[in-house]
Each structure stands twice: as C-alpha cells, then as structure tokens.
N, C-alpha and C positions, 0 to 999 in steps of 0.2 A: 762432364755431362750432368746436368741437373735432372733428377728423376721426379721431382715434385714433392708434394706434401706426403709425409710418412705417417702410417698408422699400423697397428696390428689388427688383423682380422681373425677373430676367434670363432672356431666352429663349436657351437654350443648345443647341448642336448635339450635344454629347457630355457628358452629365451627369457621368459618371465622371471625365473629363478636367477638367471645370470644378471639380468637388469637390476633386480633387487640387491644382489650381492655387490655389484659395482657401484650402485648408488650409495651403499653404506661406506664405500671407500672414497666417496666425494665426487663421483662422476655424475654428470648431468646429461640428459638426452639432448643431442644436437640435431638429430634428424633420423629419418628412416620410418619404417612402418612395421610395428611388432606383429600385426596380423599377417604381413607378407613374409615374416621370418627374418627381418634385419633391422638393426638399430645402430646408430652412430652415437657414441658417448665421448664426453670430453671432461678432463680434469686439468685445469690450467692449460698447458700447451700439449698435453698428452691426449691423443685420440685413439680410441679403440672401436672396432666394429664387432657387433655380435651378430652371427649368422647361423640360423637354424636351417639345416637341410640343404645348404648351398655348397658347402665345401666339406671335404672329408677330414681335413686337418687344418691347424692354424697356419696363417700366411703372414709374411711381411708384405705390406702393401704400400705402393707409391702411386700418387695421382698427378701425372703431368698436367699442367694447365691450371692447377689449384694452388693457392697459398695455404698456409697452415690453418686458416679459418674456413677452408673450402670455398673461397671466393675465386672467381676466374682471374687468371693472369693475362695481361695484354700480350706478353711474349713468353714462349716456352718451347721446349723441345717436344715435338710431336712424337707420340709413341712409335710411329713407323720409323722416324729418324733414330730413335733409341734402338729399335730392333735392328736396323741396318748397322749401327755402330757395334752392337753386341755380336752380331754375326761376323763382322769384320775382325773382331777380337777373338773369334773362335768359340764363342759361347753358344752352346746348344740351347734352342728354345723348345720348351715342352708344348707351348701354344703360341701361334704366330698371329699377328694382325694381317688383314688383307691389305696388301700394298696398293691396291686399286681403289681404296676408299679414303675418305677424309672424316674428321670428327671422331666421335667416341669409338674406342677400340681398346683391346688389351692384349698383353703378352704375358707368358709365364716362363720363368727360368727356375732352375733347381740348383742350389749350391752343392758343393761336394759332400755335404752331410745329409742331403735329401730334403733340406728345407725349401719350400716353395716360395718364390717371390713373385707377386702379382704386380704388374705395372699396368694400371687401369685408368685410362683417360676418359673423362666424362664430358669434355668440351670439344 
C-alpha cells in the first residue's frame, strides 16, 4: 500500500522563529501562508510543515495523490481505500474519512507509542 509523499508536521509555538531556525539549516519555503499559521519547507528531498495552532503535537504525515514534489499523481490509492485496508488489518482510526465522499479527505491513526500519523489527501 503506497501512502504517498512523506513529511513531518511540526506543531510550533512561534512560526516566524521556527521558519528562521529551519532556514538556517538550509530549508527553503515551498508553500503555505505564514499569516494563516502554516508553511511547508524543503531541504533537498526532506519536507517539513510548520503549523501554529493547528495541531497539539508533531505528526508523521503522508499525502496520497502527491509525489515528493507535491505534484499530483495520475494514479494513487485514495485515502478511503487506505482507510478500508487499515480497518481490515484491525488498525483503529482516531479520525475517519467519510466513505460517501470523493476527493480531499484525511484519516489519523495512532501507533503503539502514541505517535499520530496523518494521512492527508489534497486531490
């Protein structure tokens, strides 16, 4: 099962300070809107998201339908298909996508150590 592009979503207290810090590490802003409290940064093939006021803690994030450059893929596993697969495997979902919809949706699963994994489809 292909989960899509991977990134780490960081819950930050001060998005401007976090942006400045990660820029010193060589990250460049790829997208987002700092005034809305979110930015996507990249360094080589590594992508991180900075989110102020959106998440309580850091998340592992996968984006079905996107390649590593956040470009849409012609073929991919829809988040609802991933959801059905995970449920069939006995994985509990903290947040579920509406099976009656198509297009953008997300699910959240939690690993045995309490780490949240966001599977967030934008296409």
